[in-house]
C-alpha atoms as a printed R data frame, in Angstrom:
    type eleno elety resid chain resno      x       y       z
1   ATOM     1    CA   MET     A     1 -0.065  -0.033   0.048
2   ATOM     2    CA   GLU     A     2  1.549   3.258  -1.002
3   ATOM     3    CA   THR     A     3  0.551   5.120   2.206
4   ATOM     4    CA   GLU     A     4  2.772   2.643   4.072
5   ATOM     5    CA   PHE     A     5  6.069   3.422   1.871
6   ATOM     6    CA   ALA     A     6  6.445  -0.250   1.866
7   ATOM     7    CA   SER     A     7  6.627  -1.410  -1.684
8   ATOM     8    CA   ILE     A     8  5.996  -0.151  -5.203
9   ATOM     9    CA   GLU     A     9  4.187  -2.587  -7.737
10  ATOM    10    CA   HIS     A    10  3.606  -2.457 -11.428
11  ATOM    11    CA   GLU     A    11  1.732  -4.981 -13.669
12  ATOM    12    CA   ILE     A    12  1.705  -4.792 -17.209
13  ATOM    13    CA   HIS     A    13  1.167  -6.960 -20.337
14  ATOM    14    CA   VAL     A    14  3.367  -6.903 -23.584
15  ATOM    15    CA   ASP     A    15  3.048  -8.421 -26.716
16  ATOM    16    CA   ALA     A    16  6.325 -10.271 -26.382
17  ATOM    17    CA   ALA     A    17  7.254 -13.899 -25.357
18  ATOM    18    CA   PRO     A    18  8.801 -14.285 -21.938
19  ATOM    19    CA   GLU     A    19 12.342 -14.641 -23.264
20  ATOM    20    CA   ILE     A    20 12.478 -11.310 -24.915
21  ATOM    21    CA   VAL     A    21 11.187  -9.770 -21.967
22  ATOM    22    CA   PHE     A    22 13.775 -11.372 -19.654
23  ATOM    23    CA   ASP     A    23 16.389 -10.221 -21.736
24  ATOM    24    CA   VAL     A    24 15.136  -6.811 -21.815
25  ATOM    25    CA   VAL     A    25 15.057  -6.660 -17.954
26  ATOM    26    CA   SER     A    26 18.250  -8.350 -17.370
27  ATOM    27    CA   ARG     A    27 20.892  -7.299 -19.996
28  ATOM    28    CA   ALA     A    28 22.776  -4.096 -19.624
29  ATOM    29    CA   GLU     A    29 22.570  -3.461 -23.455
30  ATOM    30    CA   HIS     A    30 18.758  -3.503 -23.143
31  ATOM    31    CA   LEU     A    31 18.556  -2.173 -19.921
32  ATOM    32    CA   ALA     A    32 20.282   1.099 -20.945
33  ATOM    33    CA   GLN     A    33 17.609   1.540 -23.768
34  ATOM    34    CA   TRP     A    34 14.567   1.837 -21.464
35  ATOM    35    CA   TRP     A    35 15.976   2.621 -17.843
36  ATOM    36    CA   PRO     A    36 19.267   4.086 -16.838
37  ATOM    37    CA   ASP     A    37 21.486   6.153 -19.169
38  ATOM    38    CA   ARG     A    38 24.159   3.421 -18.837
39  ATOM    39    CA   ALA     A    39 24.444  -0.090 -17.421
40  ATOM    40    CA   GLN     A    40 27.316  -2.365 -16.699
41  ATOM    41    CA   ILE     A    41 26.183  -5.680 -15.241
42  ATOM    42    CA   GLU     A    42 26.579  -9.540 -16.167
43  ATOM    43    CA   THR     A    43 23.319 -11.632 -15.968
44  ATOM    44    CA   LYS     A    44 24.541 -14.172 -13.470
45  ATOM    45    CA   VAL     A    45 23.674 -14.475  -9.639
46  ATOM    46    CA   GLY     A    46 26.137 -12.590  -7.447
47  ATOM    47    CA   ALA     A    47 27.332 -10.246 -10.288
48  ATOM    48    CA   ASN     A    48 28.242  -6.814  -9.051
49  ATOM    49    CA   GLY     A    49 27.779  -3.921 -11.493
50  ATOM    50    CA   HIS     A    50 26.233  -0.583 -11.681
51  ATOM    51    CA   ILE     A    51 23.721   1.779 -13.742
52  ATOM    52    CA   GLU     A    52 24.056   5.469 -14.224
53  ATOM    53    CA   PHE     A    53 21.854   8.247 -14.437
54  ATOM    54    CA   ALA     A    54 22.689  11.570 -16.260
55  ATOM    55    CA   GLN     A    55 22.309  14.729 -14.225
56  ATOM    56    CA   ALA     A    56 19.944  17.626 -15.588
57  ATOM    57    CA   ASP     A    57 22.509  20.065 -14.362
58  ATOM    58    CA   GLY     A    58 25.376  18.447 -16.471
59  ATOM    59    CA   SER     A    59 27.289  17.496 -13.707
60  ATOM    60    CA   ALA     A    60 28.715  13.830 -13.399
61  ATOM    61    CA   PRO     A    61 26.209  10.907 -13.782
62  ATOM    62    CA   LYS     A    62 24.669   9.444 -10.662
63  ATOM    63    CA   ARG     A    63 26.087   6.062 -10.366
64  ATOM    64    CA   VAL     A    64 24.367   3.298  -8.385
65  ATOM    65    CA   PRO     A    65 25.642  -0.046  -7.555
66  ATOM    66    CA   MET     A    66 23.647  -3.113  -7.997
67  ATOM    67    CA   THR     A    67 24.094  -6.820  -7.248
68  ATOM    68    CA   ILE     A    68 22.168  -9.982  -9.249
69  ATOM    69    CA   VAL     A    69 20.035 -11.973  -6.811
70  ATOM    70    CA   GLU     A    70 18.072 -14.361  -8.779
71  ATOM    71    CA   VAL     A    71 18.367 -15.163 -12.642
72  ATOM    72    CA   GLU     A    72 15.628 -17.793 -13.669
73  ATOM    73    CA   PRO     A    73 15.105 -17.335 -17.408
74  ATOM    74    CA   PRO     A    74 12.400 -16.729 -18.735
75  ATOM    75    CA   ARG     A    75 10.420 -16.328 -15.446
76  ATOM    76    CA   ARG     A    76 12.105 -14.221 -12.839
77  ATOM    77    CA   PHE     A    77 15.101 -11.751 -12.449
78  ATOM    78    CA   SER     A    78 15.969  -9.905  -9.228
79  ATOM    79    CA   PHE     A    79 18.438  -7.313  -7.981
80  ATOM    80    CA   ARG     A    80 19.519  -5.508  -4.981
81  ATOM    81    CA   TRP     A    81 20.473  -1.412  -5.622
82  ATOM    82    CA   ASP     A    82 20.618   1.652  -4.086
83  ATOM    83    CA   TYR     A    83 23.151   0.962  -1.584
84  ATOM    84    CA   ALA     A    84 26.693   2.662  -0.722
85  ATOM    85    CA   ALA     A    85 29.485   1.882  -2.934
86  ATOM    86    CA   GLY     A    86 31.729  -0.778  -1.637
87  ATOM    87    CA   GLU     A    87 29.100  -2.319   0.756
88  ATOM    88    CA   GLN     A    88 27.653  -5.623   0.132
89  ATOM    89    CA   PRO     A    89 24.149  -5.439  -0.106
90  ATOM    90    CA   ASP     A    90 21.561  -6.551   2.330
91  ATOM    91    CA   GLU     A    91 17.957  -6.243   3.471
92  ATOM    92    CA   GLY     A    92 19.203  -3.038   5.556
93  ATOM    93    CA   ASN     A    93 21.067  -1.142   2.970
94  ATOM    94    CA   SER     A    94 19.323  -1.870  -0.365
95  ATOM    95    CA   LEU     A    95 16.385  -1.932  -2.237
96  ATOM    96    CA   LEU     A    96 15.212  -5.343  -3.755
97  ATOM    97    CA   VAL     A    97 13.571  -5.167  -7.414
98  ATOM    98    CA   VAL     A    98 11.910  -8.429  -8.704
99  ATOM    99    CA   PHE     A    99 10.780  -8.853 -12.487
100 ATOM   100    CA   GLU     A   100  8.210 -11.787 -12.635
101 ATOM   101    CA   LEU     A   101  7.258 -12.886 -16.025
102 ATOM   102    CA   GLU     A   102  4.299 -14.777 -16.860
103 ATOM   103    CA   PRO     A   103  3.283 -16.138 -20.307
104 ATOM   104    CA   VAL     A   104 -0.118 -14.815 -21.326
105 ATOM   105    CA   GLY     A   105 -1.479 -15.868 -24.857
106 ATOM   106    CA   ALA     A   106  1.270 -14.686 -27.080
107 ATOM   107    CA   GLY     A   107  2.328 -12.197 -24.575
108 ATOM   108    CA   THR     A   108  4.009 -11.810 -21.168
109 ATOM   109    CA   ARG     A   109  2.449 -10.209 -18.061
110 ATOM   110    CA   ILE     A   110  5.242  -8.382 -16.480
111 ATOM   111    CA   ARG     A   111  5.095  -7.687 -12.603
112 ATOM   112    CA   MET     A   112  7.456  -5.397 -11.106
113 ATOM   113    CA   THR     A   113  7.843  -5.098  -7.210
114 ATOM   114    CA   GLU     A   114 10.336  -2.921  -5.294
115 ATOM   115    CA   THR     A   115 10.879  -3.425  -1.854
116 ATOM   116    CA   GLY     A   116 13.167  -2.613   1.246
117 ATOM   117    CA   PHE     A   117 12.314   0.972   1.702
118 ATOM   118    CA   ARG     A   118 11.064   0.411   5.362
119 ATOM   119    CA   GLU     A   119 14.012  -1.543   6.307
120 ATOM   120    CA   GLN     A   120 16.424   1.259   5.644
121 ATOM   121    CA   GLY     A   121 16.026   2.834   9.267
122 ATOM   122    CA   TRP     A   122 15.320   6.143   7.415
123 ATOM   123    CA   GLU     A   123 13.533   8.690   9.537
124 ATOM   124    CA   ALA     A   124  9.727   9.508   8.209
125 ATOM   125    CA   ALA     A   125 10.479  12.294   6.035
126 ATOM   126    CA   VAL     A   126 13.475  10.488   4.190
127 ATOM   127    CA   LEU     A   127 11.431   7.520   3.916
128 ATOM   128    CA   GLU     A   128  8.511   9.201   2.258
129 ATOM   129    CA   ARG     A   129 10.868  11.258  -0.016
130 ATOM   130    CA   ASN     A   130 12.909   8.233  -1.150
131 ATOM   131    CA   TYR     A   131  9.825   6.109  -1.749
132 ATOM   132    CA   LEU     A   132  8.015   8.942  -3.776
133 ATOM   133    CA   ASP     A   133 11.127   9.413  -5.728
134 ATOM   134    CA   HIS     A   134 11.115   5.866  -6.821
135 ATOM   135    CA   VAL     A   135  7.376   5.784  -7.574
136 ATOM   136    CA   SER     A   136  7.717   8.623  -9.793
137 ATOM   137    CA   GLY     A   137 10.855   6.946 -11.371
138 ATOM   138    CA   TRP     A   138  9.028   3.813 -11.983
139 ATOM   139    CA   ASN     A   139  5.766   5.490 -13.273
140 ATOM   140    CA   TYR     A   140  8.171   6.928 -16.004
141 ATOM   141    CA   PHE     A   141 10.256   4.070 -16.736
142 ATOM   142    CA   ILE     A   142  7.810   1.077 -16.701
143 ATOM   143    CA   PRO     A   143  5.800   2.495 -19.701
144 ATOM   144    CA   ARG     A   144  9.449   3.011 -21.515
145 ATOM   145    CA   LEU     A   145  9.797  -0.664 -20.916
146 ATOM   146    CA   ALA     A   146  6.550  -1.542 -22.532
147 ATOM   147    CA   THR     A   147  7.323   0.687 -25.437
148 ATOM   148    CA   TYR     A   148 10.833  -0.823 -25.794
149 ATOM   149    CA   VAL     A   149  9.606  -4.466 -25.525
150 ATOM   150    CA   GLY     A   150  6.983  -3.850 -27.934
151 ATOM   151    CA   ASN     A   151  9.320  -2.263 -30.716
152 ATOM   152    CA   LEU     A   152 12.011  -5.090 -30.078
153 ATOM   153    CA   ALA     A   153  9.143  -7.750 -30.811
154 ATOM   154    CA   VAL     A   154  7.888  -6.063 -33.857
155 ATOM   155    CA   SER     A   155 11.517  -5.955 -35.390
156 ATOM   156    CA   SER     A   156 12.310  -9.579 -34.520
């Protein structure tokens, strides 16, 4: 529930096979087409990498570390992110993003969930600000994911 600042959930349907969608949510070259400006990560459990977001003021990109948690093609992909560089991610210092993919007809139902906000130990105002920032971000990026998958499926 949004008012609890506990999790963010999005569910969409795309007209592409789960195998295509899995690649789009798990491979660096595809991630950079709909989410970050750059991504450097291997699609294997335990892999450490990062994503980068350009800054509107032209300053250095914001680099965010990420670690792959689950790789179950073509059904499930998850990672921990948004933790301090040099730390090992866990429930108390990072957020967990899970993509669950379910075949539906000739397409795929994508369910994205991000959790871990309340576990960070942030004071209420910081929790709310970070949560709402991520809500806004996913509200922008999930439709881009759908568009990119759709365009990729058409060109395949």
